[in-house]
C-alpha positions as CSV (number, residue, x, y, z in Angstrom):
1,M,32.4,102.4,-91.1
2,Q,30.1,105.4,-91.5
3,D,33.1,107.8,-91.7
4,A,34.5,105.7,-94.6
5,L,31.2,105.9,-96.4
6,D,31.0,109.7,-96.0
7,K,34.3,110.0,-97.8
8,L,33.0,108.3,-100.9
9,S,31.5,110.0,-103.9
10,P,27.7,109.9,-104.0
11,E,27.8,107.3,-106.9
12,L,30.1,105.0,-105.0
13,K,28.2,105.5,-101.8
14,E,25.0,104.5,-103.4
15,I,26.6,101.4,-105.0
16,F,28.2,100.4,-101.7
17,T,24.9,100.8,-99.8
18,Q,23.1,98.7,-102.4
19,V,25.7,95.9,-102.0
20,L,25.3,96.0,-98.2
21,N,21.5,95.7,-98.5
22,D,21.8,92.9,-101.0
23,H,24.2,91.1,-98.6
24,K,21.8,91.4,-95.7
25,R,18.9,90.2,-97.9
26,L,20.9,87.2,-99.1
27,L,21.9,86.3,-95.5
28,A,18.2,86.5,-94.4
29,E,17.2,84.3,-97.4
30,N,19.9,81.8,-96.7
31,N,18.8,81.6,-93.1
32,F,15.2,81.1,-94.2
33,L,16.2,78.3,-96.6
34,R,18.2,76.6,-93.8
35,Q,15.1,76.7,-91.5
36,E,12.9,75.2,-94.2
37,L,15.4,72.4,-94.8
38,R,15.7,71.6,-91.1
39,L,11.9,71.6,-90.7
40,L,11.6,69.1,-93.7
41,R,14.2,66.9,-92.2
42,L,12.5,66.9,-88.8
43,E,9.2,65.9,-90.4
44,K,11.0,63.2,-92.4
45,Y,12.9,61.5,-89.5
46,G,10.3,61.9,-86.8
47,P,10.2,63.3,-83.2
48,K,13.5,61.7,-82.1
49,S,15.3,63.8,-84.8
50,E,14.5,67.0,-82.9
51,K,17.6,66.2,-80.7
52,L,19.9,66.1,-83.8
53,S,22.0,69.0,-85.0
54,D,22.0,70.2,-88.6
55,E,25.3,68.3,-89.1
56,Q,23.9,65.0,-87.8
57,L,20.8,65.4,-90.0
58,E,23.0,66.1,-93.0
59,L,24.9,62.8,-92.3
60,L,21.6,60.9,-92.3
61,E,20.7,62.4,-95.6
62,G,23.8,60.9,-97.1
63,E,22.7,57.3,-96.2
64,L,20.9,55.3,-98.8
65,S,18.3,54.1,-96.2
66,V,17.7,55.1,-92.6
67,T,15.6,53.2,-90.1
68,R,13.9,54.7,-87.0
69,A,16.3,52.7,-84.8
70,E,19.2,54.4,-86.5
71,V,17.7,57.9,-85.9
72,E,17.2,57.0,-82.2
73,Q,20.8,55.8,-82.0
74,E,22.1,58.9,-83.6
75,A,20.0,61.0,-81.2
76,Q,21.7,59.4,-78.2
77,Q,25.1,60.6,-79.5
78,P,26.6,63.6,-77.6
79,A,25.9,66.9,-79.3
80,A,27.8,70.2,-79.0
81,P,27.8,71.6,-75.5
82,T,25.0,74.1,-74.8
83,P,26.2,77.5,-73.6
84,P,25.7,77.9,-69.8
85,A,23.1,80.6,-70.3
86,Q,20.9,78.4,-72.3
87,R,21.4,75.1,-70.4
88,P,18.1,74.1,-68.8
89,E,18.1,73.6,-65.1
90,N,18.4,70.1,-63.7
91,K,15.0,69.0,-62.6
92,P,14.7,66.7,-59.6
93,R,14.0,63.2,-60.6
94,K,10.6,61.9,-59.4
95,K,10.8,59.0,-56.9
96,H,9.7,55.7,-58.4
97,P,6.4,54.7,-56.8
98,G,7.7,51.1,-56.5
99,R,5.9,48.0,-57.5
100,V,2.2,48.6,-58.2
101,E,-0.2,46.1,-56.6
102,L,-2.5,44.1,-58.8
103,P,-6.2,45.1,-58.7
104,S,-8.0,43.9,-55.7
105,H,-11.2,43.1,-57.6
106,L,-9.6,40.3,-59.6
107,E,-10.2,36.8,-58.5
108,R,-7.3,35.1,-56.7
109,R,-6.6,31.5,-57.6
110,E,-4.0,29.9,-55.4
111,V,-1.5,27.5,-56.7
112,K,0.4,25.7,-53.9
113,I,3.9,24.4,-54.6
114,P,5.1,21.7,-52.1
115,C,8.7,21.6,-50.9
116,P,10.9,19.0,-52.6
117,P,11.2,15.6,-50.7
118,E,14.7,16.5,-49.3
119,E,13.3,19.7,-47.7
120,C,10.4,17.8,-46.0
121,I,12.7,15.9,-43.6
122,C,14.5,17.4,-40.6
123,P,18.2,16.9,-41.0
124,H,18.6,16.4,-37.2
125,C,15.8,14.0,-36.2
126,Q,14.8,12.7,-39.6
127,M,11.2,13.5,-38.7
128,E,8.8,15.2,-41.2
129,R,8.8,18.9,-41.0
130,A,5.5,20.7,-40.4
131,V,4.1,23.3,-42.8
132,I,4.5,26.7,-41.0
133,G,3.4,29.0,-43.8
134,Y,3.9,30.1,-47.4
135,E,6.1,32.5,-49.4
136,R,3.4,34.5,-51.2
137,S,3.8,36.2,-54.6
138,E,1.3,37.4,-57.2
139,E,1.3,37.6,-61.0
140,L,-1.3,38.6,-63.5
141,E,-2.5,35.5,-65.3
142,M,-5.0,35.1,-68.2
143,I,-7.0,32.6,-70.2
144,P,-7.2,33.2,-73.9
145,A,-10.6,34.2,-75.3
146,F,-12.9,31.2,-75.2
147,Y,-15.4,30.9,-78.0
148,F,-18.5,28.6,-77.9
149,V,-21.8,28.1,-79.7
150,K,-24.7,29.5,-77.7
151,V,-27.8,27.3,-78.4
152,T,-31.0,29.1,-77.5
153,L,-34.0,26.8,-76.9
154,R,-37.3,28.7,-76.9
155,E,-40.0,26.6,-75.2
156,K,-43.0,25.6,-77.2
157,R,-46.3,24.6,-75.6
158,A,-49.5,23.1,-77.0
159,C,-52.6,21.3,-75.5
160,V,-52.7,17.7,-76.5
161,R,-56.5,17.7,-75.8
162,H,-57.2,20.8,-77.8
163,P,-54.8,21.0,-80.8
164,E,-57.1,23.7,-82.3
165,G,-55.8,26.0,-79.6
166,G,-52.5,26.4,-81.5
167,V,-49.0,26.5,-80.3
168,G,-47.4,29.0,-77.9
169,C,-43.7,29.8,-78.0
170,A,-41.4,31.8,-75.8
171,P,-40.5,35.2,-77.3
172,C,-37.2,35.7,-79.0
173,P,-34.9,37.9,-76.8
174,P,-33.9,41.3,-78.3
175,K,-30.8,41.1,-80.5
176,I,-28.7,43.6,-82.3
177,I,-29.1,41.7,-85.6
178,P,-32.2,39.4,-85.4
179,K,-31.5,35.9,-86.9
180,G,-27.8,36.8,-87.2
181,K,-25.2,34.2,-86.5
182,L,-23.1,36.4,-84.2
183,S,-24.3,37.1,-80.6
184,D,-24.6,40.6,-79.1
185,A,-21.4,40.1,-77.1
186,M,-19.5,39.0,-80.2
187,I,-20.7,42.0,-82.2
188,V,-19.8,44.4,-79.4
189,D,-16.4,42.8,-79.2
190,V,-15.8,43.4,-82.9
191,L,-16.7,47.1,-82.4
192,V,-14.5,47.5,-79.4
193,K,-11.5,45.9,-81.2
194,K,-11.9,48.0,-84.3
195,Y,-12.8,51.4,-82.8
196,G,-11.3,51.0,-79.3
197,D,-8.2,49.0,-80.1
198,H,-7.8,50.0,-83.8
199,L,-7.8,46.4,-85.0
200,P,-9.3,46.3,-88.5
201,A,-11.8,43.6,-89.6
202,Y,-9.4,41.6,-91.7
203,R,-6.9,41.2,-88.7
204,Q,-9.8,40.2,-86.5
205,S,-10.7,37.6,-89.0
206,M,-7.1,36.3,-89.2
207,S,-6.9,36.2,-85.4
208,L,-10.1,34.2,-85.0
209,E,-8.9,31.6,-87.5
210,R,-5.4,31.4,-86.0
211,D,-6.3,31.3,-82.3
212,A,-9.7,29.5,-82.3
213,G,-10.0,27.8,-85.7
214,I,-13.1,29.9,-86.6
215,D,-13.5,30.9,-90.2
216,L,-15.4,34.2,-90.0
217,S,-14.9,36.3,-93.1
218,R,-14.0,40.0,-93.2
219,K,-17.2,40.6,-95.1
220,T,-19.3,39.2,-92.2
221,L,-17.5,41.4,-89.7
222,I,-17.9,44.5,-91.8
223,G,-21.6,43.7,-92.2
224,V,-22.2,43.7,-88.4
225,I,-20.1,46.8,-88.0
226,M,-22.2,48.7,-90.6
227,K,-25.5,47.5,-89.1
228,S,-24.4,48.6,-85.6
229,G,-23.4,52.0,-87.1
230,E,-26.8,52.3,-88.7
231,L,-28.5,51.7,-85.4
232,L,-26.2,54.2,-83.5
233,E,-27.0,56.9,-86.1
234,A,-30.3,57.3,-84.3
235,L,-28.5,58.6,-81.2
236,I,-26.6,61.4,-83.1
237,P,-29.5,64.0,-83.0
238,T,-29.7,63.6,-79.2
239,L,-25.9,64.1,-78.8
240,K,-26.2,67.1,-81.1
241,T,-29.0,68.6,-79.1
242,D,-27.0,68.3,-75.8
243,L,-24.0,69.7,-77.5
244,F,-25.8,72.8,-78.8
245,A,-27.4,73.3,-75.3
246,G,-24.0,73.9,-73.8
247,Q,-23.4,77.0,-76.0
248,Y,-19.7,76.1,-76.3
249,I,-18.3,73.9,-79.0
250,Q,-14.7,73.0,-79.9
251,A,-14.2,71.9,-83.6
252,D,-11.5,70.2,-85.6
253,E,-11.3,68.0,-88.6
254,T,-9.2,65.0,-89.8
255,K,-8.9,63.4,-93.3
256,V,-10.1,59.9,-93.9
257,P,-9.5,58.2,-97.3
258,C,-12.8,56.9,-98.8
259,Q,-13.4,54.7,-101.7
260,S,-15.5,56.4,-104.4
261,P,-16.6,55.4,-107.9
262,E,-15.8,59.0,-109.0
263,V,-12.1,58.5,-108.3
264,R,-10.2,55.8,-110.2
265,G,-7.1,54.2,-109.0
266,R,-6.9,55.9,-105.6
267,N,-9.0,56.9,-102.6
268,H,-11.0,60.0,-102.4
269,Q,-10.0,62.4,-99.6
270,A,-12.9,62.7,-97.3
271,Y,-13.1,64.3,-93.8
272,L,-14.5,63.6,-90.4
273,W,-15.4,66.9,-88.6
274,E,-15.4,66.8,-84.9
275,F,-17.7,69.0,-82.7
276,S,-17.5,68.5,-79.0
277,R,-17.6,70.1,-75.6
278,P,-15.1,69.5,-72.7
279,G,-16.7,67.0,-70.4
280,G,-19.6,66.6,-72.7
281,P,-20.7,64.8,-75.9
282,V,-18.5,64.3,-79.0
283,V,-20.1,64.3,-82.5
284,F,-18.3,63.4,-85.7
285,D,-19.8,64.5,-89.0
286,F,-18.7,62.8,-92.2
287,Q,-18.2,65.0,-95.3
288,M,-16.7,64.2,-98.7
289,G,-14.8,67.6,-98.7
290,R,-13.2,70.2,-96.5
291,A,-15.3,73.2,-97.6
292,R,-17.2,75.6,-95.3
293,A,-20.5,74.0,-96.3
294,G,-19.9,71.0,-94.0
295,P,-19.6,72.9,-90.6
296,A,-22.1,75.5,-91.7
297,E,-24.8,72.8,-92.2
298,F,-23.9,71.0,-88.9
299,L,-23.9,74.2,-86.9
300,R,-27.1,75.6,-88.3
301,G,-29.1,77.0,-85.4
302,F,-26.2,77.0,-82.9
303,K,-25.8,80.0,-80.7
304,G,-22.7,80.3,-78.6
305,I,-18.9,80.1,-78.8
306,L,-17.0,78.1,-81.4
307,Q,-13.4,77.4,-80.6
308,S,-11.1,76.1,-83.4
309,D,-7.8,76.6,-85.1
310,G,-7.2,79.3,-87.8
311,Y,-8.7,77.3,-90.8
312,A,-10.8,79.6,-92.9
313,A,-13.8,77.2,-93.0
314,Y,-14.5,78.0,-89.3
315,D,-15.6,81.5,-90.2
316,K,-18.9,83.1,-91.2
317,L,-20.9,80.1,-90.1
318,G,-24.0,81.9,-89.1
319,E,-25.4,84.6,-86.8
320,G,-25.1,84.2,-83.1
321,I,-21.7,82.5,-83.1
322,E,-18.7,84.0,-81.3
323,Y,-15.3,82.7,-82.5
324,A,-12.5,81.7,-80.2
325,A,-9.0,80.6,-81.2
326,C,-6.6,78.1,-79.7
327,W,-3.4,79.1,-77.9
328,A,-1.9,75.6,-78.4
329,H,-1.8,76.3,-82.2
330,A,-0.2,79.7,-81.7
331,R,2.4,78.2,-79.3
332,R,3.1,75.4,-81.8
333,E,4.2,77.9,-84.4
334,F,6.7,79.6,-82.1
335,Y,7.9,76.2,-80.9
336,R,8.7,75.2,-84.6
337,A,10.5,78.5,-84.9
338,H,12.6,77.6,-81.8
339,Q,13.3,74.2,-83.3
340,L,14.8,75.8,-86.4
341,Q,16.7,78.6,-84.6
342,E,17.6,77.3,-81.2
343,N,20.0,80.2,-80.6
344,D,17.4,82.8,-81.4
345,P,16.0,84.1,-78.0
346,R,12.8,85.6,-79.4
347,P,10.8,82.4,-79.9
348,L,11.9,81.3,-76.4
349,E,10.8,84.6,-75.0
350,I,7.3,84.2,-76.4
351,L,7.1,80.5,-75.3
352,G,8.1,81.6,-71.8
353,V,5.1,84.0,-71.5
354,I,2.7,81.4,-72.9
355,G,4.1,78.9,-70.5
356,Q,3.2,81.2,-67.6
357,M,-0.4,81.3,-68.9
358,Y,-0.5,77.5,-69.1
359,Q,0.9,77.2,-65.5
360,L,-1.9,79.4,-64.2
361,E,-4.5,77.3,-66.1
362,E,-3.0,74.1,-64.7
363,H,-3.0,75.5,-61.2
364,A,-6.7,76.4,-61.6
365,R,-7.5,72.9,-63.0
366,Q,-5.8,71.1,-60.2
367,A,-7.4,73.3,-57.6
368,G,-10.8,72.5,-59.1
369,V,-11.8,76.2,-59.2
370,A,-15.3,77.2,-60.5
371,P,-15.5,79.1,-63.8
372,T,-16.2,82.3,-62.0
373,E,-12.9,82.0,-60.0
374,R,-11.0,81.0,-63.2
375,L,-12.3,84.1,-64.9
376,A,-11.1,86.2,-62.0
377,L,-7.6,84.7,-62.3
378,R,-7.5,85.4,-66.0
379,Q,-8.7,89.0,-65.6
380,S,-6.2,89.7,-62.8
381,Q,-3.1,87.9,-64.2
382,T,-3.5,86.4,-67.7
383,R,-4.8,89.6,-69.3
384,L,-1.6,91.4,-68.5
385,W,0.5,88.6,-70.0
386,V,-1.6,88.6,-73.2
387,E,-1.2,92.4,-73.6
388,Q,2.6,92.1,-73.2
389,L,2.6,89.3,-75.8
390,G,0.7,91.3,-78.3
391,K,3.1,94.2,-78.1
392,R,6.2,92.0,-78.2
393,I,5.0,90.0,-81.2
394,V,4.3,93.2,-83.2
395,E,7.9,94.4,-82.3
396,I,9.4,91.1,-83.4
397,R,7.4,91.0,-86.7
398,A,8.7,94.5,-87.6
399,Q,12.3,93.6,-87.3
400,N,14.3,93.4,-90.6
401,D,15.6,89.9,-90.2
402,V,12.1,88.4,-89.7
403,L,11.0,87.6,-93.2
404,P,7.3,86.9,-93.9
405,A,8.2,83.4,-95.2
406,S,10.4,82.5,-92.3
407,Q,9.0,80.3,-89.5
408,L,9.2,83.1,-87.0
409,G,7.5,85.4,-89.4
410,K,4.8,82.8,-90.0
411,A,4.3,82.4,-86.2
412,C,3.9,86.1,-85.7
413,D,1.5,86.5,-88.7
414,Y,-0.6,83.5,-87.6
415,T,-0.9,84.8,-84.0
416,L,-1.6,88.4,-84.9
417,G,-4.2,87.2,-87.5
418,Q,-6.0,85.3,-84.7
419,W,-5.4,87.9,-82.0
420,T,-9.0,89.0,-81.4
421,R,-10.1,85.4,-81.1
422,L,-7.2,84.5,-78.9
423,Q,-8.4,86.9,-76.3
424,V,-12.0,85.6,-76.1
425,F,-11.1,83.1,-73.3
426,L,-10.2,86.1,-71.1
427,S,-13.9,87.0,-70.9
428,H,-15.3,83.5,-70.3
429,G,-14.4,81.3,-67.3
430,H,-15.9,78.1,-68.8
431,L,-13.8,78.3,-72.0
432,E,-10.6,76.4,-72.3
433,I,-7.3,78.1,-73.2
434,D,-6.9,75.8,-76.2
435,N,-8.5,73.2,-78.4
436,N,-6.7,70.2,-76.9
437,W,-9.8,68.4,-75.6
438,C,-10.9,68.3,-79.2
439,E,-7.6,67.2,-80.6
440,N,-7.3,64.4,-78.0
441,A,-10.7,63.1,-79.1
442,I,-9.7,63.1,-82.8
443,R,-6.3,61.4,-82.1
444,P,-7.8,57.8,-81.9
445,L,-9.2,58.2,-85.4
446,A,-5.8,59.2,-86.7
447,V,-4.3,56.1,-85.0
448,G,-7.0,53.8,-86.4
449,R,-6.7,55.3,-89.9
450,K,-3.2,53.9,-90.2
451,N,-4.7,50.4,-89.7
452,W,-8.0,50.3,-91.5
453,L,-6.7,52.4,-94.4
454,H,-10.0,53.7,-95.8
455,I,-13.8,53.9,-95.5
456,G,-15.4,51.5,-98.0
457,S,-18.0,53.9,-99.4
458,E,-19.6,57.3,-99.0
459,E,-22.7,55.6,-97.5
460,A,-20.5,54.0,-94.8
461,G,-19.1,57.4,-93.7
462,P,-22.0,58.5,-91.5
463,R,-22.2,55.1,-89.8
464,V,-18.4,55.2,-89.0
465,A,-18.9,58.7,-87.7
466,A,-21.8,57.5,-85.5
467,I,-19.7,54.7,-84.0
468,A,-16.8,57.0,-83.4
469,S,-19.1,59.6,-81.8
470,I,-20.4,57.0,-79.3
471,F,-16.9,55.7,-78.4
472,E,-15.4,59.2,-77.8
473,T,-18.5,60.3,-75.9
474,C,-18.2,57.3,-73.6
475,R,-14.5,58.0,-73.1
476,R,-15.3,61.6,-72.2
477,L,-18.0,60.5,-69.7
478,D,-15.8,57.7,-68.2
479,I,-18.2,55.0,-69.5
480,N,-17.0,51.6,-70.4
481,P,-18.1,51.3,-74.1
482,R,-18.4,47.6,-74.0
483,T,-20.8,47.7,-71.0
484,Y,-22.8,50.5,-72.6
485,L,-23.1,48.9,-76.0
486,L,-24.1,45.5,-74.6
487,D,-27.0,47.2,-72.7
488,V,-28.1,49.7,-75.4
489,L,-27.5,48.2,-78.8
490,P,-29.8,45.1,-78.4
491,Q,-32.7,47.4,-77.5
492,M,-32.4,49.7,-80.4
493,P,-34.0,47.7,-83.3
494,E,-37.4,47.7,-81.5
495,W,-37.0,51.0,-79.5
496,P,-39.5,53.7,-80.2
497,M,-37.8,56.7,-82.0
498,N,-39.6,59.3,-79.8
499,R,-37.8,57.8,-76.7
500,V,-34.4,57.3,-78.3
501,A,-32.9,60.1,-76.1
502,E,-33.2,57.6,-73.1
503,L,-30.5,55.5,-74.7
504,S,-27.9,58.2,-75.1
505,P,-24.6,57.9,-73.1
506,M,-25.6,60.8,-70.9
507,A,-29.0,59.4,-70.0
508,W,-27.6,55.9,-69.6
509,K,-24.9,57.1,-67.1
510,S,-27.4,59.1,-65.1
511,R,-29.3,55.8,-64.4
512,Q,-26.2,53.9,-63.2
513,P,-25.5,53.5,-59.5
514,A,-22.8,55.7,-58.1
């Protein structure tokens, strides 16, 4: 090829070289557009579509309407054979544990079934057979929720001989909503169903009318939810103080539609910002926007490490904050590149090294090693992998076929842009390698958001954030939220504010028997 070029005149050689460069550029652009098209189709058809080839996705595009079941059915169809070098090794199938026994703490109610008359008589002597035992089987049974009206009679006393002494009356027991028509247990049940089971108020109202014939309006349920959120807001400063004391915070945010008079015909796009610590409290902060002002105000006075994704709002938030990045986000970008170009070995190469880092982290977690020991493992092994990754990603980014707008180019640019922050965990044994604790805590809100659609007003936002904070903190601390709320919420209306820290989930758990 080069010999043929050398024989051409300088003018023709320049033209031919320009044509070759244009051809390479067009091939790279075509490859980039194919990647973008595949990524859009994967997002359109859901997780199951990752198993589909480009040809299968193109066939789906030709259909007038495609259901999720049809995507799953297409994903089960055999695809083109994978080359032997890329075929994953067959992993041994885990042995099924067998039938799981029902919990021993549940009450056992026996139901004895007698033999039919013909089985009670001996066929030889015609005498009655004796009972020699039972064939035993167990199944989980239930009784639908039973509602009743609780009538509270407070005793009144007076002296018939001295009426001028007045009347004495038994004090009213503490209640979440004094003089309300819903009991504490009923209010807590509404909270658990909405924020634990993601069942919106209008569905709870429909369920009560359908199953129990109780007409309880959605407005009434929303009222008790908002009152509970107002009470729980008092606990947020305590959670925040505990969070700041740990000197390590993970942060993330999720959008929540909110009704606002400033926006006509649609919902305003508000946000719940999550700030939490692995194994510690979770605090949600409601903001009407996604600007830096929200986290800057919340983190005022914080000194320590802030771990987050690469969103620019988590930057320049004040003195005394050291910023750490999340390896899960970096890995996700290379995984998307692998989804788009399964035959390209470069994303798989990066994913393999990151996988080694995660295997070491999982080994340390299962072994229950202390932060100092985990730091030693990272210094002796993980640091070398990180150094190799940095050099290799720079090499990949410099290659001619890796365009800045391609998914592989985006993955390299994102990782290199976060590189200094991605190395922070190597110097701190108590830091996690990623932000997954934080993302797991924010996931229930994303699930619930699909059901309750929006927050009713800007004033309701902080109350919803307070309820979500308590529920996620209880989950982190392995506390049953129903038990906690039934104990704490009734005390809060009359509880002195200077002692409110005694009712926090952390303090409440410390008082419980082991």
